[in-house]
N, C-alpha and C positions, 0 to 999 in steps of 0.2 A: 580507343574510349567510347563508351555508349551513353547517350544523354538518357537521364531517368526522368526530368521534369523540368519544367521552365519556372523560375522564380523571380517574379516580375516584382521589381522594386523602384522606389521613386528614384528618378535620375541622380546618378553619382556623379560628382563633377570635380575633377581635379585641374588646378590651375598652377602654372609654375614658370619658370625660366630656365632653358638649356644655355650654358655659357660655353664661349668657344675663345680659346686663348686669353682668358680672363678679361676680356674687353667686349666682342660683339656676344650678342646673346640673340635669342628667339624666344619670344613668349609664346607659349601653346595652352590649351585648354581641350581637355579630352571629358567627353560625357558619355557614360555608360546608362543605356535605357534598361538593360535587363542582365540577368546573370544566369548562365547555363549551367545546371549541375550536372556532372557524369561521375560513373563509377568506374573503377579501374577493372580492366580485364586480368584474369589470372592468367600468367605466361607460363604454360605448361606445354608438354610434347603432343598433347591431344589438340590443341588450338594454334600451336606456333604457325603451322604451314596457313591456315586462314590469315592469321594476323599479318604475315609476311608475303601474302599472297603467293603461297608455294614456292618462295624462295629457299626455305629452310626445312628441315623435316624435324629437327629436334631444337630444344633449347641450347642444348651445348653447341650445337653449329651455329646458331646466331650468335651467341656470347664470342665465340673464336672469330667470327666474322667482323663483329663491333670492335672486338680487340685490335685484330689487325687493321682496321681503318684508322682507329686512334693512333696506334702505334706508328704507322706511316706519315701519318698527319704530323706528329710531334718530330720523327727524326728527318721531315722536308722541312719544319719549321727551324729545327737545330741546325741543320745544313745551311739554311738562309741566313741564320744570324751568326753563324760561324764565318760564313764568306764573307758578311759586311765587315765583320772584325778584321778579317786578313787582309781585305784590300784596304781597309782604313790604314792599317799600319803600312802595309808595301807602297800606298799612293804617298803617306805622309814622309817616308823615307826614300823617296825615288825622286830622280831629276828627269823632268821630261823637258824635251824640246818644244819650242813654240808649236801648238797644233794649229794647223792651217784651217782658216776661217771656213773654207770650203767643205771641209770635215766636219766642223761643228754645225754648221748649216745642214749639211745633209742629214746628220743624226737629228737635228731639230725637227726638220720637214717630215722624217720618218715616224717621229713621236706625234706631231700634229695630226697626221693622216690617222694613225690608230685612234687618236681623241675624236676625231671627226667621224669615224666609222662608229666610235661608242655613242657618240651626241646622235647621229642619225638613228641608230639603233632605238635609241630613248627618246625619239621625236624632238629632239633639244638642238639647239645652235651650239656651234663650237664654243662660242662665247660664253653660253650659260652652262656649258657642260664643265669647263675649266674653272669657273667661278663657282659651281656647287662644289667641285671637287676643291675647292680652295688654293688653285695652282695660280702661279703667275707666268708671265712670260719668262722672267727670269729666273724662276724655279726649273722651268724646261730647258732653258740655255745650260743652266749649272749641271741638270742630270745628264745633258749630253755631253758635256765636259769630263764627267763623272764615267760614263760609260766608255768614252773613248780611251781614258787614262786605263780602265780595268782591262780593255782587250789589248793595248799596247802590253801591259803587264803579264796577260795569259800568253801572248805570243812570244814573248821573251823567255817564259817559264818553259814553254814547248820547246824553243830552240836550245836554251842551255842546259835542260834537262835531259836532251838527246830524245825526246819523246817520238814516237812513230804512228803513223797510220798505215794499216795494212790494207789490202784489197778486200779482205774479210770485214775490216771495221767500217769501210766504206760501203760496202753492198748490204751489212746488216743495217747499219745506220738509215739508208734509203729505204729499204724495205720495211723499216719499222715506223716510217713517217709519210711515205707517198700518200696513202690513201687519205690521211688527215689534212693533206693539202688540196684534197679535191680530185687527185689523179688516179687514172683506172690503170696506170703501168708505170713503174719505176724508172722506166728510160724516159718517159715524156716528162717526169718530174726533173731528171738530171738534165735533159735539154734545156727545160725552162729556166732552172735557176742557175746552172753551170756548175761544172765540176769544181772549179776555184772556190767558187762561193761555200760549196757543200763541205770542201775539205777544210775551209776556214773556221766554219761550225764546228766541224769535229776536232780542229786544233784547239779551240777554245774549251770543249767539252771534254777532251783528255787532260788540257792544263789545269781545268778546274778540280776534275778528279784526282789529279797528283796533289794539289794544294790541300785538298781535304784529306787525303790520305796522310800527309805530315803533321797534321793536329794531334 
């Protein structure tokens, strides 16, 4: 977009309330001191490189890229929604032995540690972060129980369907993620996290892929 002039107007004020859960609300007031007027660029092969900082040579290339991004996003969203429905059904129709409190506490602590890292990144306290995210300690506990049940189901699917993890599966998985975990060598990554934990992750991935393939 290219600015063509400034149109200074008398301040425009909008006041209103944003409602949460039909009960709580936040009152807000927004004041605009000026309005900037812009004109649209014509998107053509002659200027697409400049507009996209040399990422694309033609408009067709750009459109194909946007299409792929949107398609991948929708596919990922569809898989997420599908998995939620699958787990809802399986959890409701499965019988679980009592879940050890120590395991629940372990999952809760893992979640809390993640939220504390997010809070620190945003210069907030943990308490401020979960309040802003509208989480409660009970929400975190219920999410931990849900995750444990999902993992039980995935391990059982892996066992009953006789799914396998080959050495190629293991090495491809490690080689695909070790850099994102901050390691410069895949063997160091395996030493840090342990072969068993990595295989457990792969079991869950394999079982998840199997469940999605059955839909």
